[in-house]
C-alpha positions, 0 to 999 in steps of 0.5 A: 536887889530888894528882897521878895517881900509882899505887904498885905494891908486887908481888913477882911481877915479871911481874905487877908489869911488866904493871900497870906497862905497863898504867897508864902507858898510861892516863896514870898515874905509876907508882912500883913496888917489890917489898917493904915496905921499899922502899915505906916508903922511898918513902912515909916517907923521900922523901915520896911521896903516891901517889893510890892504892897497889896492894899485894900482901898477902903480900910477902917482908919481911911483911904489907901491912897492917902497912905500912898501919897505919903510913900511917894512923897518919901521916895519909897519905890514899892509897887502898889496894887489896890484891891476894892469892892466898890470902886469909883472912877475918881479913885482909880484916876488918883491911884494912877496919878499916884503911880500905883501898878494896877487897881482891881475890883474884888472878887479877883481871879487868883491867877489874874492877880498872880500875874499882876503881882509878878509884873508888879514885882519886876517893875519894882526890882527894874526901878530899884536898879535905875535908882541905884544907878542914878544914886551911883551916877550922882555920887560919881559925878559930883562937883568934887569929881573935878579933882585937883589942889590947885587954885584954878581946880578949886575955882572950877568946883566952886563954879560947878557947885554954884551951877548945880544949885541954880536952874540955868538954861544954857552954858557954854564949857570951854577949853583945850581938848582933853581938859575935861569938858565932858566930866564937867557936863555930866557933873552939871547934870547928874548933881543938879535938879534934872539928874532924874531925867536923860543926859543926851550927848552929840558931837557936832563935828562928828556928823555931816550937816544933814545927819546932824539936823536929823539927829537933833530935831527928828524926822517923820517917815518919808521926809528924805530918801531913807527915812522909812519911819519916825525918828525921835530927835535928840532934843526930844529925847532929852526933854526934861533933862539936858542935851550937851552939844560938844564941838559946837563951833563946828555946826553949820550957820544954818543949822545954828538958826534952827538951833536958836529958834528951838531954844528960844521957842522951847519947841521943835518940828521934826523934818517933814513934820507939820506940828510943833513939839514942846520941849524943855531942855537944858543946853551944854554947849562945849567947845576948844575954840575961842567962840568970840573970835569965831563970831567976829569971823563970821563962822559962828552966830553972835545970837546963838553965842549970846544965848548960849552963854548965860553962863560960861565955864572955862576949864584950865589946861593941865600945863597950868595946874601941874600940882594937880597931877599928885591927885590925879595920877593916883585916881587913874592908877586905881582905875586901871588896877580895877579894870586890869586886876593889877596892884600898882601902890608905889609911885616914886618921886622920880616919876612925879618929877618927870610927870611935872616936867612934861607940858601935856598938850593933850591935857588930862586925857593925855595923862589918863592914856599914860597911866593906863599904858603904865599900869597895864605893863606893870609887873609888880606893885611899882609904877613902871616909869620906863613906860611913861614915854613922855620924851622931849618936846617937838622943838628939840631936833631929835623929835622929828625932822623933814626934808623938802618932800617929807616929814620924818616922825620917830615910832619909839613912843617919844612922840604921842599921836597928837604931837605927830598930828601938830607937827605934821600941821605945822610943817605943812602950814609953814611950806605953804605960807599959812594958805589954807587952800594950798595946805588942805590940798597938800594934806588931801583934806577939806578946808573945814577940817583943816580949820578944826585941826588948826583951831584945835591945836591953836596954831597961826591963823591961816590966810583964806 
C-alpha cells in the first residue's frame, strides 16, 4: 500500500506552511516545495511517489498542468488536486483531461478541502491496487506461462509471443478439451496492448440461444418478459478489450449472423434498442471442434469462420508432448502445496514413469486434477504415487464391461469421469448403429447435446 504522503506545491509561504501543519496533525507525511523544479526533482530524480499532490496552478516557473502532463506520461498514479486564485475554463478543462482529481478556486474552506484530499487518497489507493493486480496478471500470463520443453510447446510459445506484438482483430484457438485454450486466451489479452482493458469470457455451450443473445448484446427494459431494466451486454462490457468466446462451435446459426455483423460493423444494438452502439473489441474464439468440418456440414457459417480465423492457434494434446510432464507436474505440486499448506518436494522416478505411460485423454486439466488429489492426500514431502489412480486403458476388459441392457463401470478410481462418459457414449452409439436420434433417445438427451459430446471425444461420426 502506498504510504500516506502528501506533496504540497505552493509558492504562497503562509498558505503552504498552514497546509503542512494541518495535514501533519492528521498523520500525513508531508513534502513541500514552492516551484515546479523542486517538485520535478522530488518526483523524477528522487523517485518520490506521494499518494496525493496538492498544487497551485500558477507557479513562479510555469503552469502546474505542464508538470501533471509529464507525470502522467511516466505512469505515476498520484491523485492531483489543483488550487488556483484565478481559475479559467480552459485550465479546468485541461486539468480534467489530464486526470486531475479536482480543481478548486482559492480561498477554499479547510473542511471541504479535507473531504477532497481524503477522497483523492482513497482513489489513489484503489488505482494502485488495480495497477498491482494488472502487473501481477501480466506476469502470470506471459507467453512463458505456456510451460513445456517439447518442440510443440515451444512452437505455441513462439506463436503467442508474435501474436501479443500485433493488433489482430480476431483469432481461433483450437484444441482438445483441457489443452489450455483458456490460458492461451488470457496470455493473448494480458500480455498485449489491450491488457489495461477488460477481458470478458463466456461459454457459448453453457447458455440457451435466447439467453446467450441477451448476454452478448444486452437488452433494454421491456425487451422481453422479465427484462425489467437495461443490461449492458458482454460485447459492450468488453469495449476496448477482449471478448473470449469459448466453445464457439456450439453457437446457433442465426446468432452467428448477428455476431458476424457486430464484428464487421464494429457496432451492436441491444435487444429492444433503437440505436447502434460503437464497440472496439478483439475476439478470441475457442473450440474443440474441427470448424472447417462444421462449415462443410452446414452447422457453422463459412463467412464467420473466415472472419474469425485471421490467425489460428492449434494447441497440442498432452499425449503428443509427454516430455512436458516433467515441467508441468512440479508447477502443479507447488500450486497445491500453497493452497493446502502441504510440503511435497520429492517426485520419484517411478511416478514420472507412470505419468509418462498414461495417454491423458483429459490433457493438462486431467494432469492438474491428478496432482491436486495426490498433494491433498500427501502425508510428508514425498509425492504419493498410490493416489495417481491412472489405471489401464478403456480397451482392457477389466475397466468396464456390459451386457445387453447395462454398462458396468468401476468406482475404484481406475477410470476418470471423462473415461466413463466416453465409454458410455461409445457403447450406446455401437448398440444403435451410430444413429443419432436413436442414441439420443436411449440416453435421454438431445441430438445437439449428443453431437457436442461426440465431437468432444472425437468419436465415430453419427448417422442423421
